[in-house]
Backbone as CSV, one residue per row, in Angstrom:
resi,resn,N_x,N_y,N_z,CA_x,CA_y,CA_z,C_x,C_y,C_z
1,MET,-80.747,37.955,28.150,-80.844,38.606,26.772,-82.068,39.678,26.528
2,ILE,-81.744,40.621,26.273,-82.979,41.768,26.240,-82.796,42.190,24.647
3,LYS,-83.769,42.027,24.087,-84.316,42.484,22.538,-85.560,43.823,22.684
4,CYS,-85.166,44.794,22.335,-86.491,45.632,22.137,-87.017,45.684,23.164
5,GLY,-86.361,45.844,24.774,-86.865,46.131,26.047,-87.619,44.484,26.455
6,VAL,-87.432,43.819,25.528,-88.044,42.515,25.988,-87.143,41.305,26.509
7,ALA,-87.825,40.616,27.720,-86.366,39.818,28.073,-86.888,38.393,26.989
8,ILE,-85.704,38.209,26.802,-85.691,36.880,25.624,-84.747,35.711,26.230
9,ILE,-85.230,34.525,26.557,-84.314,33.232,26.790,-84.167,32.654,25.314
10,LEU,-83.268,31.599,25.169,-83.457,30.592,23.836,-83.435,29.314,24.399
11,HIS,-84.092,28.611,23.705,-83.952,27.180,23.936,-83.612,26.241,22.599
12,LEU,-82.770,25.568,22.724,-82.449,24.614,21.680,-83.355,23.429,21.506
13,ILE,-83.708,23.142,19.971,-84.712,22.557,20.057,-84.351,21.678,18.568
14,LYS,-84.720,20.352,17.897,-84.852,19.701,17.129,-85.659,20.244,16.314
15,ARG,-85.722,20.324,14.937,-86.478,20.659,13.749,-87.969,20.086,13.993
16,ALA,-87.634,18.634,13.940,-89.243,18.036,14.049,-89.976,18.017,15.319
17,GLU,-89.336,18.237,16.303,-89.736,18.619,17.664,-90.475,19.762,17.442
18,TRP,-90.123,20.798,17.019,-90.157,22.282,16.751,-91.473,22.050,16.208
19,GLU,-91.913,21.297,14.531,-92.881,21.457,14.078,-93.892,20.914,14.631
20,ALA,-93.549,19.394,15.685,-94.721,18.842,16.723,-95.371,20.030,17.360
21,ALA,-94.011,20.568,17.967,-94.851,21.807,19.294,-95.804,22.717,18.514
22,GLN,-95.477,23.124,17.244,-96.421,24.089,16.938,-97.880,23.472,16.696
23,ALA,-97.918,22.290,16.151,-99.219,21.493,15.820,-99.785,21.404,16.951
24,ALA,-99.523,21.350,18.154,-99.937,21.224,19.384,-100.045,22.330,20.553
25,ALA,-99.276,23.266,19.867,-99.427,24.755,20.541,-98.567,24.673,21.696
26,GLU,-97.770,23.658,22.102,-96.772,23.594,23.357,-95.601,22.744,22.757
27,HIS,-94.568,22.783,23.736,-93.405,22.020,23.686,-93.243,21.553,24.774
28,ARG,-93.148,20.043,25.199,-92.930,19.557,26.315,-91.351,18.799,26.501
29,ALA,-90.779,19.417,26.682,-89.209,18.876,26.557,-89.122,17.530,27.103
30,GLU,-87.781,16.610,26.861,-88.054,15.369,27.701,-87.844,15.818,29.392
31,SER,-86.902,16.821,29.403,-86.283,17.406,30.400,-87.463,17.567,31.518
32,LEU,-88.566,17.921,30.871,-89.879,18.615,31.536,-90.290,17.314,32.707
33,ALA,-90.478,15.955,31.991,-90.845,14.677,32.575,-89.633,14.409,33.359
34,ALA,-88.387,14.206,32.885,-87.236,14.014,33.708,-86.922,14.506,35.083
35,GLU,-86.628,16.084,34.624,-86.373,16.969,35.742,-87.389,17.899,35.934
36,GLY,-88.554,17.865,35.807,-89.341,19.090,36.330,-89.214,20.347,35.052
37,PHE,-88.229,20.794,34.329,-88.006,22.133,33.801,-87.615,21.591,32.435
38,ILE,-88.039,22.592,31.744,-87.096,22.908,30.174,-86.092,23.975,30.411
39,HIS,-84.545,23.367,29.787,-83.595,23.596,29.697,-83.262,24.830,28.752
40,CYS,-82.911,26.309,28.962,-82.815,27.026,28.184,-81.537,28.004,28.763
41,SER,-81.479,29.113,27.451,-79.971,29.757,27.739,-80.197,30.846,28.030
42,GLN,-79.379,31.792,28.560,-79.726,33.278,28.746,-79.277,33.849,27.619
43,ASP,-78.464,33.731,26.692,-77.890,34.468,25.868,-77.414,33.424,24.513
44,ALA,-76.987,33.746,23.517,-76.203,33.076,22.278,-75.263,32.368,22.851
45,ALA,-74.655,33.209,23.550,-72.989,32.546,23.598,-73.205,31.709,24.579
46,GLN,-74.190,31.550,25.434,-74.367,30.306,26.667,-75.041,29.141,25.728
47,MET,-75.995,29.565,24.553,-76.534,28.334,24.401,-75.633,27.939,22.864
48,LEU,-74.750,28.560,22.458,-73.892,27.946,21.339,-72.661,27.121,22.102
49,LEU,-72.511,27.323,23.175,-71.584,26.337,24.061,-72.198,25.180,24.371
50,VAL,-73.348,25.139,24.809,-74.493,24.124,25.174,-74.283,23.095,23.978
51,ALA,-74.668,23.663,22.729,-74.800,23.088,21.746,-73.587,22.338,21.173
52,GLN,-72.655,22.844,21.279,-71.435,22.372,20.929,-70.843,21.152,21.924
53,ARG,-71.263,21.432,23.004,-71.039,20.257,24.336,-72.083,18.697,24.125
54,LEU,-73.408,19.464,23.821,-74.462,18.276,23.753,-74.892,17.520,22.478
55,TYR,-74.431,18.618,21.388,-75.107,18.182,20.010,-73.957,18.211,19.145
56,PRO,-72.579,17.775,19.147,-71.627,18.068,18.230,-71.802,17.496,17.083
57,GLY,-72.463,16.816,16.691,-72.804,16.215,15.113,-74.295,16.398,14.648
58,ARG,-75.158,17.212,15.461,-76.442,17.458,14.710,-76.335,18.267,13.690
59,GLN,-77.170,17.966,12.618,-77.756,19.027,11.714,-78.930,19.729,11.714
60,ASP,-79.906,19.509,12.635,-81.221,19.800,12.571,-81.643,20.597,13.875
61,LEU,-80.976,21.284,14.468,-80.912,22.196,15.885,-81.749,23.519,15.240
62,LEU,-82.293,24.107,16.194,-83.044,25.520,16.008,-82.858,26.024,17.451
63,ALA,-82.779,27.262,17.345,-82.976,27.937,18.600,-84.099,28.734,18.568
64,LEU,-85.012,28.569,19.568,-86.216,29.498,19.746,-85.912,30.698,20.438
65,GLU,-86.348,31.579,20.083,-86.245,33.031,21.034,-87.305,33.273,22.000
66,VAL,-87.376,32.873,22.839,-88.708,33.032,23.835,-88.828,34.295,24.779
67,GLU,-89.998,34.948,24.700,-90.250,35.961,25.371,-91.149,35.602,26.576
68,THR,-90.059,35.775,27.616,-90.578,35.237,29.039,-91.702,35.884,29.828
69,ASP,-92.149,37.125,29.019,-93.385,37.688,29.732,-94.643,37.045,29.060
70,ARG,-94.508,36.060,27.759,-95.359,35.368,27.425,-95.390,34.295,27.433
71,LEU,-94.440,33.706,28.427,-94.918,32.133,28.752,-95.702,32.330,29.943
72,THR,-96.572,30.779,29.846,-97.412,30.463,30.796,-96.836,29.823,31.853
73,ALA,-95.843,29.244,31.813,-95.259,28.578,32.714,-94.139,29.487,33.428
74,PRO,-93.979,29.341,34.719,-92.827,30.071,35.339,-91.321,29.930,35.248
75,VAL,-90.604,30.795,35.065,-89.023,30.672,34.759,-88.272,31.321,35.978
76,LYS,-87.297,30.032,36.307,-86.269,30.313,37.104,-85.080,30.251,36.661
77,ARG,-84.155,31.366,37.191,-82.739,31.536,36.850,-82.081,30.670,37.778
78,GLU,-81.154,29.388,37.434,-80.734,28.667,38.592,-79.407,28.442,38.276
79,PRO,-78.521,28.064,39.004,-76.979,27.774,38.716,-76.638,26.263,38.402
80,SER,-76.264,26.411,37.541,-75.817,24.983,37.098,-74.589,24.450,37.954
81,ARG,-74.044,22.765,37.683,-72.786,22.539,38.694,-71.700,23.344,38.485
82,SER,-71.493,24.205,37.318,-70.299,25.120,37.378,-70.490,26.113,37.977
83,GLY,-71.861,26.489,38.442,-72.167,27.918,39.058,-72.856,28.651,38.519
84,GLU,-72.929,28.796,36.543,-73.275,29.571,35.761,-74.945,29.420,35.798
85,LEU,-75.542,30.371,35.735,-76.860,30.817,35.927,-77.510,30.265,34.525
86,TYR,-78.688,29.336,34.344,-79.231,29.057,33.309,-80.954,29.321,33.507
87,PRO,-81.729,29.983,32.849,-83.252,29.976,32.612,-83.791,28.528,32.586
88,HIS,-84.645,28.281,33.549,-85.594,26.870,33.193,-86.874,27.139,33.304
89,ILE,-87.741,26.660,32.452,-88.948,26.862,32.258,-89.845,25.552,33.191
90,TYR,-90.719,25.983,34.419,-91.208,24.829,34.811,-92.665,24.886,34.573
91,GLY,-92.842,24.213,33.056,-94.070,23.865,32.820,-93.805,23.964,31.043
92,PRO,-94.895,23.406,30.356,-94.580,23.286,28.968,-94.516,25.007,28.375
93,LEU,-93.655,24.760,27.319,-93.428,25.842,26.573,-94.629,26.110,25.353
94,ASN,-95.346,27.162,26.020,-96.464,27.811,24.857,-95.774,28.542,23.882
95,THR,-96.085,27.969,22.366,-95.562,28.322,21.294,-95.942,29.609,20.977
96,ASP,-96.905,30.349,21.523,-97.262,31.464,21.089,-96.077,32.773,21.942
97,ALA,-95.382,32.075,22.909,-94.085,33.117,23.450,-92.592,32.881,22.678
98,VAL,-92.982,31.998,21.402,-91.672,32.101,20.518,-91.875,33.658,19.281
99,ALA,-90.728,34.020,19.685,-90.742,35.200,19.077,-89.963,35.183,18.000
100,GLY,-89.141,34.404,17.558,-88.111,33.760,16.636,-87.475,32.609,16.635
101,VAL,-87.670,32.359,15.318,-86.810,31.083,15.275,-85.511,30.843,14.258
102,ARG,-84.322,30.345,14.534,-83.188,30.629,14.067,-82.372,29.180,13.836
103,PRO,-81.956,28.798,13.132,-81.281,27.795,12.854,-80.102,27.738,13.356
104,LEU,-79.577,26.633,13.683,-77.859,26.459,14.206,-77.114,25.780,12.868
105,LEU,-76.360,26.735,12.452,-75.397,26.330,11.212,-73.834,26.310,11.705
106,ARG,-73.119,25.406,10.982,-71.696,25.169,11.137,-70.735,26.286,10.319
107,ASP,-69.881,26.326,10.862,-68.955,27.100,9.945,-67.729,25.921,9.551
108,PRO,-66.693,26.394,8.742,-65.998,25.215,8.231,-65.338,24.673,9.296
109,GLN,-64.817,24.926,10.498,-64.069,24.170,11.636,-65.201,23.727,12.351
110,GLY,-66.482,23.227,12.053,-67.586,22.681,12.507,-67.978,23.260,13.858
111,ARG,-67.816,24.353,14.101,-68.500,25.387,15.370,-69.770,26.014,14.685
112,PHE,-70.914,25.690,15.990,-72.286,26.445,15.596,-72.079,27.821,15.699
113,TYR,-72.925,28.326,14.743,-73.523,29.854,14.729,-74.655,29.897,14.358
114,LEU,-75.397,31.048,14.822,-76.914,31.324,14.479,-77.013,31.887,13.029
115,GLY,-77.865,31.112,12.575,-78.364,31.500,11.173,-79.237,32.641,11.165
116,GLU,-79.804,33.022,10.573,-80.802,34.148,10.242,-82.269,33.690,10.435
117,PRO,-82.968,34.341,11.128,-84.498,33.956,11.461,-85.239,33.320,10.266
118,GLU,-85.840,32.475,10.706,-86.746,31.823,9.508,-88.248,32.284,9.311
């Protein structure tokens, strides 16, 4: 995803985890310890599908808009089991790379959509 000439990837995070990350100046998702990287999405459509599949009942999700050129850890775009490419951050996500934070809201049918930036 390109926003004003800057490459942006999206990371789903629970509100409490984001608050803790801001205090620590970095986010270490559980997947970083378990798999060696932090899962991200390349655009909003991809991220919303992931949210719907993995977090159908959650009410506390945020989408972090991450500027890839401001990350201190490398990013690799790698295929999933389905072959679709997903960006992975191979290290902690430094919070100063986050250019925007948007809540995930639900429509009347229960589908996620992106709210206005916080």
